[in-house]
C-alpha positions as CSV (number, residue, x, y, z in Angstrom):
1,M,149.6,67.5,78.6
2,A,150.8,64.0,78.5
3,D,148.9,61.4,76.6
4,D,149.8,58.6,79.0
5,D,146.5,57.6,81.3
6,Q,148.8,56.1,83.6
7,T,150.3,59.4,84.5
8,V,148.7,60.4,88.0
9,I,150.0,63.2,89.9
10,E,149.8,63.2,93.8
11,W,149.2,66.1,95.8
12,G,150.6,66.7,99.4
13,T,148.5,68.7,101.8
14,F,148.3,72.5,101.4
15,E,150.4,73.8,104.4
16,I,149.6,77.3,105.5
17,L,152.6,79.6,106.1
18,S,150.6,82.7,106.7
19,I,146.9,83.6,107.1
20,A,145.0,86.6,108.0
21,P,142.4,87.8,109.3
22,E,142.2,85.6,112.6
23,G,139.6,82.6,111.9
24,A,140.5,82.5,108.1
25,R,141.0,79.0,106.9
26,V,141.5,76.4,104.2
27,P,138.9,73.8,105.0
28,S,139.3,71.4,102.3
29,Q,141.1,70.2,99.2
30,A,139.9,68.2,96.1
31,V,142.0,66.7,93.6
32,S,140.7,65.8,90.2
33,P,140.9,61.8,89.1
34,D,144.1,62.1,87.1
35,G,145.8,64.4,89.7
36,R,146.5,67.3,87.4
37,Q,144.2,69.9,89.3
38,T,143.6,70.3,93.0
39,S,141.1,72.8,94.3
40,L,141.6,74.7,97.6
41,L,138.3,75.9,99.3
42,V,139.1,79.1,101.3
43,E,136.9,80.3,104.0
44,G,137.1,83.9,105.9
45,L,139.7,85.4,103.7
46,T,138.2,88.8,103.8
47,A,139.3,92.4,103.8
48,R,136.4,94.6,105.1
49,I,135.9,98.2,106.1
50,D,132.4,99.3,106.7
51,G,132.3,102.4,108.7
52,P,134.3,104.9,110.7
53,G,137.4,103.7,112.6
54,H,139.6,101.9,110.1
55,N,141.2,103.5,107.1
56,A,143.0,100.3,105.8
57,V,142.7,96.7,106.1
58,A,144.7,93.7,104.7
59,S,144.5,90.1,104.4
60,V,146.9,87.4,103.6
61,L,147.3,83.9,102.5
62,V,150.9,82.4,101.9
63,G,150.8,78.4,101.6
64,G,152.9,75.7,99.9
65,I,151.6,72.5,98.2
66,T,154.0,69.7,96.8
67,P,152.8,67.4,93.7
68,K,154.5,64.2,93.0
69,I,155.3,63.8,89.5
70,P,155.4,60.3,88.0
71,P,159.1,59.6,86.9
72,R,158.0,59.1,83.2
73,A,156.2,62.5,82.8
74,T,157.6,66.0,82.7
75,W,155.8,68.9,84.2
76,S,156.1,71.9,82.0
77,A,153.7,74.5,83.4
78,M,151.2,75.2,85.8
79,R,148.3,77.5,86.2
80,A,146.2,78.8,89.1
81,D,142.8,80.6,89.0
82,F,141.9,82.5,91.8
83,R,138.4,83.5,92.5
84,G,136.5,85.8,94.7
85,H,134.2,89.0,94.9
86,A,134.5,92.6,95.8
87,L,132.1,95.2,96.6
88,L,133.8,99.0,96.8
89,T,131.6,102.0,97.5
90,N,132.1,105.6,97.8
91,G,135.6,105.9,96.7
92,A,136.8,102.8,98.6
93,R,139.9,101.2,97.1
94,A,141.4,97.7,96.9
95,T,144.6,96.1,95.7
96,I,145.1,92.4,95.1
97,Q,148.4,90.8,94.9
98,L,148.5,86.9,93.6
99,G,151.6,84.8,93.5
100,L,152.5,81.4,92.1
101,G,155.6,79.5,91.6
102,R,158.5,77.6,92.6
103,G,161.5,79.6,93.3
104,S,162.8,81.3,90.0
105,D,159.7,80.2,88.0
106,S,157.4,82.4,89.9
107,Q,154.9,84.9,88.6
108,T,153.0,87.7,90.2
109,L,150.1,89.6,89.4
110,V,149.3,93.1,91.2
111,A,145.9,94.6,90.2
112,P,143.7,97.5,91.4
113,L,140.0,96.6,91.7
114,P,137.4,99.0,89.9
115,C,135.3,100.8,92.5
116,G,131.4,100.6,92.0
117,E,128.1,100.2,93.6
118,T,127.6,96.6,92.6
119,E,129.4,93.5,93.7
120,I,132.0,92.3,91.1
121,E,133.3,88.9,90.5
122,I,137.1,88.3,90.7
123,V,138.7,85.8,88.4
124,R,142.4,86.1,88.0
125,T,144.8,83.6,86.2
126,L,148.3,83.4,86.7
127,Y,150.5,80.8,84.6
128,S,154.2,79.8,85.4
129,D,156.7,77.6,83.4
130,V,158.3,75.0,85.3
131,E,162.2,74.2,85.2
132,A,163.1,70.9,86.6
133,S,166.1,70.1,88.7
134,S,168.7,67.4,87.4
135,P,167.7,63.9,87.0
136,D,168.5,61.6,89.8
137,P,171.7,59.6,88.5
138,E,170.6,56.5,90.4
139,N,166.9,56.4,89.2
140,G,166.6,58.9,86.5
141,E,163.7,60.7,88.3
142,V,163.4,64.4,88.2
143,A,162.8,66.3,91.2
144,Y,160.6,69.0,91.4
145,G,160.2,71.6,94.5
146,G,156.9,72.5,95.9
147,I,154.5,75.4,94.7
148,T,153.9,78.5,96.7
149,I,150.7,80.1,96.5
150,S,149.9,83.7,97.8
151,I,146.8,86.0,98.0
152,M,147.5,89.7,99.5
153,V,144.3,91.9,99.7
154,T,144.7,95.3,100.9
155,V,141.5,97.9,100.9
156,T,141.2,101.4,102.1
157,S,138.6,103.9,102.8
158,I,138.7,107.6,101.8
159,G,135.8,108.8,103.7
160,P,133.5,108.2,106.6
161,N,130.9,106.8,103.9
162,S,133.1,104.4,101.8
163,A,132.9,100.8,102.4
164,A,134.9,97.8,101.0
165,L,134.6,94.1,101.0
166,V,136.9,91.8,99.2
167,E,136.8,88.1,99.9
168,F,138.6,85.1,98.0
169,D,136.9,81.7,98.4
170,S,138.8,79.3,95.8
171,I,142.0,78.6,94.1
172,D,142.4,75.8,91.5
173,V,145.9,74.7,90.6
174,D,146.5,72.9,87.1
175,L,149.6,71.1,86.3
176,W,150.6,70.6,82.6
177,M,152.5,67.7,81.5
178,R,154.3,66.6,78.4
């Protein structure tokens, strides 16, 4: 990270491109004092099956956010921590797909969740290098694009007694400067 105490990143507002189920939302965004991290609180991003009638359910969040990097700083990488919890019983299955990136700098993680009788905490981290565009010839500033963040959860039931609950509640995005 840059040692310059004057390097403060300004974050735009998280813009939702797609969200399901109905009623899910991103109610708040908090930025660290130096601007290097923003935290998004997520409510209602749940995939749930608890009884007969549904064999599969999905929940989705796709959105974007743009940081404004000071001209003297270089953005070299980013990290996102996705947090939530899951409970899968009697053979229920779940798969999560997480995404973080800027165009060609994107990273994706696809992972099945283990089935069990106890609730598990989900903490998954993605890292992505950042490639800058060419500096503006007039002012020397480097232009960076927005960051896309995505979560997709799919749960399936294999029998009348299986139940599944997977919910994500926060995303922390951290920028690394040099």
